[in-house]
C-alpha positions in Angstrom: -107.1 -73.4 -121.0 -109.2 -70.4 -120.3 -108.2 -68.1 -117.5 -110.9 -67.6 -114.8 -110.7 -63.8 -114.9 -109.6 -61.3 -117.4 -107.1 -59.4 -115.4 -103.7 -57.9 -116.1 -100.7 -60.2 -115.5 -98.7 -57.2 -114.3 -100.9 -55.1 -112.0 -104.1 -57.3 -111.6 -106.4 -54.6 -113.0 -109.6 -55.7 -114.9 -109.5 -52.5 -116.9 -108.6 -54.3 -120.2 -109.5 -53.8 -123.8 -108.9 -56.3 -126.6 -106.2 -55.6 -129.2 -105.6 -58.6 -131.4 -106.5 -62.3 -131.7 -104.3 -64.8 -133.6 -106.2 -68.1 -134.1 -104.9 -71.7 -134.4 -101.4 -71.0 -133.1 -99.4 -74.1 -131.9 -98.5 -74.2 -128.2 -94.9 -75.1 -129.0 -92.8 -73.0 -131.3 -90.3 -75.8 -131.9 -88.8 -77.1 -134.0 -89.5 -80.4 -132.3 -87.1 -83.4 -131.9 -89.2 -86.1 -133.4 -92.4 -86.9 -135.4 -95.1 -87.7 -135.2 -95.6 -85.1 -132.5 -98.9 -83.2 -132.8 -98.9 -80.0 -130.8 -102.3 -78.5 -129.6 -103.2 -75.1 -130.9 -104.9 -72.1 -129.2 -106.2 -68.6 -129.9 -103.7 -66.0 -128.8 -105.6 -63.0 -127.3 -103.6 -59.8 -126.5 -105.3 -57.2 -124.3 -104.2 -53.8 -123.2 -104.3 -52.8 -119.6 -105.4 -49.2 -119.1 -104.0 -49.1 -115.6 -100.3 -50.0 -116.2 -100.2 -49.8 -120.0 -99.0 -53.3 -120.6 -100.2 -55.6 -123.4 -100.8 -59.1 -122.0 -101.7 -62.5 -123.4 -104.8 -63.6 -121.5 -106.5 -66.8 -122.5 -103.5 -69.1 -122.9 -102.3 -71.0 -119.9 -98.6 -70.1 -120.3 -97.8 -71.2 -116.8 -97.8 -74.7 -118.0 -95.5 -74.2 -121.1 -92.5 -76.5 -121.0 -89.0 -75.1 -121.7 -87.6 -78.5 -122.5 -85.5 -80.0 -125.4 -88.1 -78.9 -127.9 -87.5 -75.2 -127.0 -84.9 -73.3 -129.0 -84.1 -69.6 -128.6 -84.0 -67.5 -131.8 -81.0 -65.3 -130.8 -78.8 -67.1 -128.4 -76.2 -68.5 -130.8 -73.0 -66.6 -131.3 -70.5 -66.7 -134.2 -73.0 -67.8 -136.9 -75.0 -64.7 -137.9 -73.3 -61.3 -137.9 -76.4 -59.2 -137.2 -77.4 -61.4 -134.2 -73.8 -61.3 -132.9 -73.9 -57.5 -133.1 -77.1 -57.4 -131.0 -75.5 -59.6 -128.4 -72.4 -57.4 -128.3 -74.6 -54.4 -127.7 -76.2 -56.1 -124.7 -72.8 -57.2 -123.4 -71.6 -53.6 -123.6 -74.8 -52.4 -121.9 -74.1 -54.8 -119.0 -70.7 -53.1 -118.6 -72.4 -49.7 -118.0 -73.7 -51.0 -114.7 -70.1 -50.5 -113.5 -69.6 -53.8 -111.7 -66.0 -54.7 -110.9 -64.2 -58.0 -111.8 -65.1 -60.9 -109.5 -68.6 -59.6 -109.1 -71.1 -62.3 -108.4 -73.5 -62.3 -111.4 -76.5 -64.5 -112.0 -77.9 -65.1 -115.5 -81.5 -66.2 -115.4 -82.3 -68.4 -118.4 -78.7 -69.0 -119.3 -79.4 -71.4 -122.1 -76.2 -73.2 -123.0 -73.8 -70.7 -121.4 -73.1 -68.5 -124.5 -73.8 -65.2 -122.8 -72.2 -66.3 -119.5 -69.0 -67.0 -121.4 -69.0 -63.6 -123.1 -69.6 -61.7 -119.8 -67.1 -63.8 -117.9 -64.4 -63.2 -120.5 -64.9 -59.5 -120.9 -65.6 -58.4 -117.4 -64.2 -61.3 -115.4 -67.4 -61.8 -113.4 -68.0 -64.8 -111.3 -70.9 -66.2 -113.3 -73.8 -68.2 -112.0 -76.8 -69.5 -114.0 -80.2 -71.1 -113.9 -81.8 -72.8 -116.9 -85.0 -75.0 -116.9 -84.0 -77.1 -119.9 -82.0 -80.0 -118.5 -79.8 -80.6 -121.6 -79.0 -77.0 -122.0 -78.1 -76.6 -118.3 -75.8 -79.7 -118.6 -74.2 -78.2 -121.7 -73.5 -74.9 -119.8 -72.3 -76.9 -116.8 -69.9 -78.8 -119.0 -68.2 -75.6 -119.9 -67.4 -75.1 -116.2 -70.2 -72.8 -115.1 -72.1 -73.1 -111.9 -75.6 -73.7 -113.3 -78.8 -74.9 -111.6 -81.2 -76.9 -113.8 -84.3 -75.1 -112.7 -86.5 -72.1 -113.2 -85.4 -69.0 -111.2 -86.3 -69.2 -107.5 -85.3 -66.2 -105.4 -84.8 -68.2 -102.3 -81.8 -70.0 -104.0 -79.7 -66.8 -104.1 -78.6 -63.8 -102.0 -76.1 -61.0 -102.0 -75.7 -60.9 -105.7 -73.9 -58.0 -107.3 -76.0 -58.3 -110.5 -78.8 -60.3 -112.1 -78.9 -60.5 -115.9 -81.9 -61.6 -117.9 -81.8 -61.4 -121.6 -85.2 -62.0 -123.4 -86.6 -63.6 -120.2 -89.1 -61.2 -118.7 -91.5 -61.5 -121.6 -91.8 -65.2 -120.8 -92.8 -64.7 -117.1 -96.5 -65.2 -116.3 -96.4 -62.9 -113.2 -93.8 -60.2 -113.9 -94.2 -58.2 -110.8 -93.6 -61.2 -108.5 -90.6 -62.1 -110.6 -89.0 -58.6 -110.5 -89.6 -58.5 -106.7 -87.8 -61.8 -106.4 -84.9 -60.5 -108.4 -84.6 -57.4 -106.2 -84.6 -59.6 -103.0 -81.4 -61.4 -104.2 -79.3 -58.3 -104.7 -76.9 -56.4 -102.5 -77.8 -52.9 -101.6 -75.9 -51.6 -104.6 -76.9 -54.5 -106.8 -78.2 -54.1 -110.4 -80.7 -55.9 -112.5 -79.8 -55.7 -116.2 -82.3 -57.0 -118.8 -83.3 -56.9 -122.4 -86.8 -57.6 -123.7 -88.5 -57.4 -127.1 -90.3 -54.1 -127.6 -93.6 -55.9 -127.7 -95.7 -52.8 -128.0 -93.7 -51.7 -131.0 -94.0 -55.1 -132.6 -97.8 -55.2 -132.2 -98.2 -51.6 -133.4 -96.1 -52.3 -136.5 -97.6 -55.7 -137.3 -94.2 -57.5 -137.1 -95.0 -61.2 -137.7 -93.8 -64.0 -135.5 -93.7 -61.8 -132.3 -97.0 -62.8 -130.7 -96.4 -66.3 -129.4 -97.7 -68.5 -126.5 -94.4 -68.3 -124.5 -94.7 -64.4 -124.4 -97.5 -63.5 -121.9 -96.4 -59.9 -121.7 -95.6 -57.3 -124.5 -93.8 -54.3 -122.9 -93.3 -50.8 -124.2 -90.7 -48.4 -122.7 -93.2 -46.8 -120.3 -94.9 -50.0 -119.1 -91.5 -51.6 -118.4 -90.3 -48.6 -116.5 -93.5 -48.7 -114.4 -92.9 -52.3 -113.5 -89.3 -51.9 -112.6 -90.1 -48.6 -110.7 -92.1 -50.6 -108.2 -89.0 -52.4 -107.0 -85.9 -50.4 -107.9 -84.5 -46.9 -107.2 -82.8 -45.8 -110.4 -83.8 -47.0 -113.8 -82.1 -46.4 -117.2 -83.7 -47.5 -120.4 -82.8 -47.4 -124.1 -84.9 -48.5 -127.0 -83.6 -49.4 -130.4 -86.1 -50.8 -133.0 -87.7 -53.9 -131.6 -85.5 -54.1 -128.5 -85.6 -52.5 -125.1 -82.6 -52.7 -122.7 -82.8 -51.6 -119.0 -80.6 -51.4 -116.0 -82.3 -51.0 -112.6 -80.5 -50.4 -109.3 -81.5 -51.5 -105.9 -82.8 -50.8 -103.1 -86.5 -51.0 -103.3 -88.7 -47.9 -103.7 -92.5 -47.8 -103.8 -93.9 -46.2 -106.9 -97.4 -46.2 -108.1 -98.2 -45.1 -111.6 -101.2 -45.2 -113.9 -101.0 -46.2 -117.5 -103.7 -44.7 -119.7 -101.3 -43.1 -122.2 -101.4 -46.0 -124.7 -104.1 -45.9 -127.4 -105.5 -49.4 -128.2 -106.7 -48.0 -131.5 -103.1 -47.3 -132.5 -102.1 -50.8 -131.5 -104.9 -52.2 -133.6 -103.4 -50.7 -136.7 -101.0 -53.7 -136.4 -103.9 -56.0 -137.1 -104.5 -54.4 -140.5 -100.7 -54.3 -141.2 -100.6 -58.0 -140.4 -103.5 -58.9 -142.7 -101.9 -56.8 -145.5 -98.7 -58.9 -145.1 -100.6 -62.2 -145.0 -102.3 -61.2 -148.3 -99.0 -60.1 -149.9 -97.3 -63.4 -149.0 -100.3 -65.4 -150.2 -100.2 -63.6 -153.5 -96.4 -63.9 -153.8 -96.4 -67.7 -153.4 -99.7 -68.0 -155.4 -100.4 -71.6 -154.5 -97.0 -72.8 -155.8 -94.5 -75.0 -154.1 -92.1 -72.8 -152.1 -89.1 -73.3 -149.8 -88.9 -71.4 -146.6 -85.9 -69.9 -144.8 -86.8 -69.7 -141.1 -87.9 -72.5 -138.8 -89.4 -69.9 -136.5 -92.5 -68.2 -135.3 -92.9 -66.1 -138.5 -93.4 -69.3 -140.4 -95.8 -70.7 -137.8 -97.9 -67.5 -137.9 -98.1 -67.6 -141.7 -99.2 -71.2 -141.6 -101.8 -70.5 -138.8 -103.1 -67.5 -140.8 -103.5 -69.6 -144.0 -101.1 -67.4 -146.0 -98.9 -70.4 -146.6 -100.2 -74.0 -146.5 -98.0 -76.7 -145.2 -98.5 -78.8 -148.3 -96.9 -75.9 -150.3 -93.7 -76.1 -148.4 -91.0 -78.1 -150.1 -88.0 -77.6 -147.8 -87.2 -75.5 -144.8 -83.9 -73.9 -143.8 -82.5 -72.1 -140.8 -79.1 -70.6 -139.6 -79.4 -71.9 -136.0 -77.4 -75.2 -135.7 -79.6 -76.3 -132.8 -82.6 -76.5 -135.2 -81.0 -78.6 -137.8 -82.3 -82.1 -138.1 -85.5 -81.2 -136.1 -89.0 -81.0 -137.5 -91.2 -77.9 -138.0 -94.1 -78.2 -135.5 -97.0 -80.4 -136.7 -95.2 -81.3 -140.0 -92.7 -83.8 -141.2 -90.4 -81.0 -142.6 -86.8 -81.4 -141.4 -84.9 -78.2 -140.8 -81.7 -77.9 -142.9 -78.8 -75.3 -142.9 -78.7 -72.7 -145.7 -75.9 -74.7 -147.4 -78.6 -77.2 -148.3 -80.3 -74.8 -150.6 -80.1 -76.4 -154.0 -79.9 -74.3 -157.2 -83.0 -74.2 -159.4 -85.0 -76.9 -157.5 -87.7 -74.5 -156.8 -87.8 -70.9 -158.0 -89.0 -69.2 -154.8 -87.6 -69.1 -151.3 -89.8 -67.3 -148.7 -87.4 -65.5 -146.3 -89.2 -65.7 -142.9 -86.8 -63.5 -140.9 -86.8 -59.9 -139.9 -83.4 -59.7 -138.3 -81.0 -60.5 -141.2 -83.4 -60.9 -144.1 -81.2 -58.9 -146.5 -78.1 -61.2 -146.1 -80.3 -64.2 -146.5 -82.0 -62.8 -149.6 -78.6 -62.1 -151.1 -77.5 -65.6 -150.4 -80.7 -67.1 -152.0 -80.2 -64.9 -155.1 -76.7 -66.2 -155.5 -78.1 -69.7 -155.7 -80.2 -68.5 -158.8 -83.3 -68.6 -156.7 -86.0 -65.9 -156.2 -86.0 -64.5 -152.6 -89.4 -63.4 -151.4 -88.8 -61.2 -148.3 -91.2 -61.1 -145.4 -91.2 -57.2 -145.3 -90.2 -54.4 -147.6 -86.7 -53.0 -147.7 -87.9 -49.8 -146.0 -89.0 -51.5 -142.8 
């Protein structure tokens, strides 16, 4: 599982310094389809590249991670959670700023089950194409009438595209520069690459739980993302809001060399202390008692890996994503249920492992005469 050399996944530099290590993390975020299924664990090591300024996951062999039926996205559903829908709507509006006309040929990389393809096609009347490595999801999207390849993105499969869209995909790519170069090669001379990524540097700096995971080999900041895109595109526009960065980059190719060096690893390491403070606060809040958890997600997995919550303490687990219902939290026999399954008074505390719509969840839990323990404070 160890990489042979410590080198940056983006630029190849060996000028790296360690930032954070998360031990004992499962290699599949799940939830999984069946039990018993024991998933191996690993130590997640994030290092900062002084040359290009990107934070990269080094020791884990992410190239071999499988995006199969046990993989579920945390924000691809639409029509279930208002805050998540609003974030999707912002991205759809951002895509529109690229100025592409109706009937434009648009590829979505990692199209999941076609939710975003449908929104873009309906609003802008694009001719949508898609690629998705999970066979069942690709078939689901194809069943909606979309032209979808059941595969990972391969640049040789496409040419003369007006636009390529990749929402929350780039952070999953083991070799980002090669990927972006491939995207550029598929575009027309006036083509555009529109993408959204988690603001990984922001998440590390602020100790946001559940954001350092095996399937994310790269953790971009605004500057490091602009440097990467600038090596392959002419005009780049970025906007950053909280834990999200959106970018649109226009072809043709230009060569741009840029050094990083403006990111302070010491500042990033403040996130280590923030994380530990949050582990301690959660451990104190649950105090060895039985507790239910809202969130079959990476926040929960990180708390279990850190020992802040033990699996034997967890009574029931809930989530708003219908694709997770009836599945099992990784390495447990805990079945994921919808929020409607929360029973009044069965257990007093419900730990809300979510940072995207935790307030609405906490309000719902309170209405069930339960005590909601939120992952973060109201001010964050």
